[in-house]
NUDRENKOL-407752 format. One line per field, with one value per residue (C-alpha): y, z, x; residue in three letters. Coordinates in steps of 0.5 Angstrom, whole numbers, padded with zeros to 4 digits. Layout:
// residues N
Y = (Y, ...) $
Z = (Z, ...) $
X = (X, ...) $
pavo = (ALA, ...) $
// end
This chain:
// residues 222
Y = (0267, 0269, 0263, 0265, 0263, 0257, 0255, 0256, 0252, 0247, 0246, 0246, 0251, 0257, 0255, 0247, 0250, 0254, 0248, 0244, 0250, 0250, 0242, 0242, 0239, 0245, 0249, 0256, 0261, 0267, 0273, 0279, 0283, 0281, 0278, 0275, 0271, 0268, 0261, 0257, 0251, 0246, 0249, 0246, 0240, 0238, 0241, 0236, 0231, 0231, 0232, 0225, 0221, 0223, 0223, 0217, 0213, 0214, 0215, 0218, 0225, 0223, 0217, 0223, 0227, 0221, 0220, 0228, 0227, 0221, 0224, 0232, 0227, 0229, 0223, 0217, 0214, 0212, 0205, 0208, 0213, 0207, 0203, 0209, 0209, 0202, 0202, 0208, 0205, 0200, 0196, 0194, 0187, 0184, 0177, 0172, 0172, 0165, 0159, 0160, 0153, 0157, 0163, 0158, 0155, 0161, 0164, 0158, 0159, 0167, 0165, 0160, 0163, 0169, 0165, 0161, 0167, 0170, 0177, 0182, 0183, 0184, 0180, 0186, 0188, 0191, 0187, 0181, 0180, 0183, 0176, 0172, 0175, 0175, 0167, 0164, 0167, 0165, 0158, 0158, 0159, 0154, 0159, 0159, 0157, 0152, 0154, 0155, 0160, 0165, 0164, 0166, 0172, 0174, 0173, 0177, 0183, 0182, 0184, 0190, 0192, 0192, 0197, 0202, 0202, 0203, 0208, 0212, 0216, 0218, 0220, 0225, 0228, 0230, 0232, 0236, 0243, 0247, 0248, 0244, 0240, 0234, 0233, 0235, 0229, 0231, 0229, 0223, 0222, 0225, 0220, 0214, 0216, 0217, 0210, 0206, 0209, 0212, 0205, 0201, 0204, 0203, 0196, 0195, 0198, 0194, 0188, 0189, 0191, 0185, 0180, 0184, 0183, 0176, 0174, 0177, 0172, 0166, 0167, 0172, 0167, 0173) $
Z = (0199, 0193, 0189, 0185, 0191, 0192, 0185, 0187, 0193, 0191, 0184, 0181, 0174, 0176, 0170, 0174, 0181, 0177, 0174, 0181, 0184, 0178, 0179, 0187, 0188, 0192, 0196, 0194, 0198, 0202, 0198, 0198, 0193, 0186, 0183, 0188, 0194, 0200, 0200, 0207, 0208, 0208, 0200, 0199, 0203, 0199, 0192, 0194, 0196, 0189, 0186, 0189, 0187, 0180, 0179, 0184, 0185, 0177, 0180, 0175, 0177, 0177, 0182, 0186, 0186, 0190, 0195, 0198, 0197, 0203, 0207, 0207, 0209, 0217, 0217, 0215, 0220, 0218, 0216, 0211, 0209, 0207, 0204, 0198, 0196, 0196, 0193, 0188, 0187, 0179, 0176, 0176, 0173, 0171, 0172, 0166, 0162, 0161, 0166, 0165, 0170, 0172, 0174, 0179, 0182, 0184, 0187, 0191, 0193, 0195, 0199, 0203, 0204, 0207, 0211, 0214, 0215, 0218, 0214, 0214, 0207, 0203, 0197, 0193, 0194, 0188, 0192, 0192, 0185, 0183, 0187, 0184, 0176, 0178, 0181, 0175, 0171, 0174, 0174, 0167, 0165, 0170, 0174, 0181, 0186, 0191, 0196, 0202, 0198, 0198, 0205, 0207, 0201, 0206, 0212, 0211, 0208, 0214, 0218, 0214, 0214, 0222, 0222, 0217, 0220, 0227, 0225, 0222, 0228, 0229, 0221, 0222, 0228, 0224, 0218, 0222, 0222, 0224, 0231, 0233, 0240, 0236, 0230, 0225, 0221, 0214, 0217, 0218, 0212, 0208, 0211, 0210, 0202, 0203, 0206, 0202, 0195, 0196, 0200, 0196, 0191, 0196, 0197, 0190, 0189, 0195, 0193, 0185, 0188, 0193, 0187, 0183, 0189, 0190, 0183, 0182, 0188, 0186, 0178, 0177, 0179, 0185) $
X = (0183, 0181, 0181, 0188, 0191, 0186, 0188, 0196, 0196, 0192, 0196, 0188, 0187, 0182, 0177, 0177, 0175, 0169, 0167, 0167, 0163, 0158, 0157, 0157, 0164, 0167, 0162, 0161, 0166, 0163, 0161, 0166, 0163, 0158, 0164, 0169, 0168, 0173, 0175, 0178, 0182, 0176, 0176, 0183, 0182, 0176, 0180, 0186, 0182, 0178, 0186, 0188, 0182, 0182, 0190, 0191, 0185, 0182, 0176, 0171, 0169, 0161, 0162, 0167, 0160, 0157, 0162, 0163, 0155, 0157, 0162, 0157, 0151, 0152, 0146, 0151, 0155, 0162, 0160, 0155, 0160, 0166, 0160, 0158, 0166, 0167, 0161, 0163, 0170, 0171, 0170, 0163, 0162, 0156, 0154, 0154, 0148, 0148, 0149, 0157, 0160, 0166, 0161, 0157, 0163, 0166, 0160, 0159, 0167, 0166, 0160, 0164, 0169, 0165, 0161, 0167, 0171, 0165, 0165, 0159, 0158, 0152, 0150, 0150, 0156, 0161, 0167, 0164, 0161, 0168, 0172, 0167, 0168, 0176, 0176, 0172, 0177, 0182, 0179, 0178, 0185, 0188, 0191, 0188, 0191, 0189, 0182, 0187, 0191, 0185, 0184, 0190, 0190, 0184, 0186, 0192, 0188, 0183, 0189, 0191, 0183, 0183, 0189, 0186, 0180, 0182, 0187, 0182, 0180, 0188, 0187, 0181, 0183, 0190, 0187, 0181, 0185, 0179, 0181, 0175, 0176, 0173, 0175, 0169, 0164, 0167, 0174, 0172, 0169, 0175, 0179, 0176, 0176, 0183, 0184, 0180, 0183, 0189, 0191, 0189, 0194, 0199, 0198, 0198, 0204, 0208, 0206, 0209, 0215, 0215, 0214, 0220, 0225, 0222, 0223, 0230, 0232, 0229, 0230, 0235, 0242, 0243) $
pavo = (UNK, UNK, UNK, UNK, UNK, UNK, UNK, UNK, UNK, UNK, UNK, UNK, UNK, UNK, UNK, UNK, UNK, UNK, UNK, UNK, UNK, UNK, UNK, UNK, UNK, UNK, UNK, UNK, UNK, UNK, UNK, UNK, UNK, UNK, UNK, UNK, UNK, UNK, UNK, UNK, UNK, UNK, UNK, UNK, UNK, UNK, UNK, UNK, UNK, UNK, UNK, UNK, UNK, UNK, UNK, UNK, UNK, UNK, UNK, UNK, UNK, UNK, UNK, UNK, UNK, UNK, UNK, UNK, UNK, UNK, UNK, UNK, UNK, UNK, UNK, UNK, UNK, UNK, UNK, UNK, UNK, UNK, UNK, UNK, UNK, UNK, UNK, UNK, UNK, UNK, UNK, UNK, UNK, UNK, UNK, UNK, UNK, UNK, UNK, UNK, UNK, UNK, UNK, UNK, UNK, UNK, UNK, UNK, UNK, UNK, UNK, UNK, UNK, UNK, UNK, UNK, UNK, UNK, UNK, UNK, UNK, UNK, UNK, UNK, UNK, UNK, UNK, UNK, UNK, UNK, UNK, UNK, UNK, UNK, UNK, UNK, UNK, UNK, UNK, UNK, UNK, UNK, UNK, UNK, UNK, UNK, UNK, UNK, UNK, UNK, UNK, UNK, UNK, UNK, UNK, UNK, UNK, UNK, UNK, UNK, UNK, UNK, UNK, UNK, UNK, UNK, UNK, UNK, UNK, UNK, UNK, UNK, UNK, UNK, UNK, UNK, UNK, UNK, UNK, UNK, UNK, UNK, UNK, UNK, UNK, UNK, UNK, UNK, UNK, UNK, UNK, UNK, UNK, UNK, UNK, UNK, UNK, UNK, UNK, UNK, UNK, UNK, UNK, UNK, UNK, UNK, UNK, UNK, UNK, UNK, UNK, UNK, UNK, UNK, UNK, UNK, UNK, UNK, UNK, UNK, UNK, UNK) $
// end
């Protein structure tokens, strides 16, 4: 397809597509003349992925570039791709520069939680730092649930994470679309990106809807 059709089918303006090409976010098309190129379904899938990350995931374009580089790295394992996505996503909290008793207490609590659950989480994982900062803020404001409450969150989300990771093969197979007998490595990576970024939004939306319903049932008087 020509760029005009690619733009129409993807919903991405031609000028933006040209920018993605210049920045290496989108691979070049097959040149058909000095001024024209042909684009395939893989270009369309890449544009839809970028658009979803930008509009729904609210991932900065610079971080999208890092994520796509990991997806395109054929030598990287799927676990490494997942890690690249996780580490590219924000927010990125920095530990306090001065001694903060709430942070220190929260850090110990998070360390113990990870150890007790037997989870394999890197010491420098952004999500680990984010959880520490969040627990510290909860403690500081007196809003934190008891320790068992945090573990219940963790256990419930681990069960969900198991389902998500197990479904990557099926999602990649559905999204391959290249006429291959097996899903391509890029399809696995793209499915991982979608699963991490977009389904995180699903979790947030469903949790808020459930809270609204629970509040209505309990506090609205019927």
